[in-house]
N, C-alpha and C positions, 0 to 999 in steps of 0.2 A: 177713627183707621182700625185697618185685618188686625185684628191680633194676630201674631207673630207665626203660632200654630196653629191655626185652620188649615182645615186638611186642604184646603182646595190651593191658598197660601204658598202650602211645602208643596203641592204638585207644579202648580204655575212655573213655580222655583224648577223643581226637579228635571221640567221638559225645557227647560231656557237653558239647562245646562250645556246641550252638545252644540248649543248655537255660541255660547258663551267660551267657550275651548277653540274654538277658530278664528276668536280677533288674534291678528295680526300684534299686539300687544299681550304683556303676560296680567299689568299693569290697566283697570282703568276704573272711571268712577261714574254712573252712571244716573241724573237725573230727571225728573219727567213733572213737570209745570200742568197738570189736569187744565185745569183755566184754559190755558195758554196753549192747551196740545200742541204741546214742543217737549222734545225729548233731545237733554243736552248726554252726550258723550264725551267726554274728557280722559286723555291718553298720559297727561302731565295734570299731575295736585293744582298745578296755579301754569293754565295755559298759559298765561299773555299771550296771545296769537299776535301774528304785528297782520298778520292777510287773510280776505276770508276772502273766499270764494265760490259759487254755487252749481252746482248743478243742472244738468238740462230737467231733470227730476223734484228741485228745489230744495237739491238738501246742504246745505252752507259747510264747506270741507272749513275750518279753520288753518293756521299753520302760520307755522314761527322759522321765516326762514324757510328748507328743504324740507320742516317737519312738520310733518300731520301729529297736530297737538290735541285736538280734539274736531267733532261733527256735532250738527245743527239740525237735527228732526224737524221740518214744520208740516204741519198738520198729521203728525205721527200716527193718530186713532185713527183715520184716514185710509193712512197707509198704511197700515194692518190690518184691517179690515179689506182693501187690493189682494193681499198676500195669503189671506185667509186664514189671515192667526187670530185666537184669542183674546179681549183686550178687555181690560177689569173693567167688569159694569155693563158688556157689550149681549148679555143673556146669559141664560146657563150653561154648566160645564159639561164637555163633556163627561159622562160617567166613560166609567171601564172597570173590567171587569178585571175582582181582585180573585190572584191563586195563592191557594193555600199552600204552606211551606211547612210540611211537618222536619221537627228535629231530633235528630236521639240526643237519647241527657247524657250528660259528660259520663264517664263511667268515673268508678272512684278509684283512689290508688292502690295500690297491695297492699301500705303500710295501714289502709283504714280496716280492710278486712281481716289481717294478718296479726290475728292476739295473742302475745305472746302471753305463753300460759307456766311461764316458770315462775 
């Protein structure tokens, strides 16, 4: 298991944020079965799908009535490699140059330097 504060973990999550914000739903759950290489994305806590449709790309669209409740991506790591996306354990992480930021020290409130001599 990867420690949650490992720099690569934080970097990977940060890189995913723009894509996650584009999701059509505000809430979703993601599970990846590495052994089966299947990515499960659920748009309802309990999918209870009544129908499944497979796209030409081999992606399963899970629905309940007319509502899309989940997506199952088969051979997920292969698809990520086709899109040239980094996959956990697929090689060294790309190094990025860190930008150094200098911040001003906060000014002390006026009352700190104003000592009343009375």
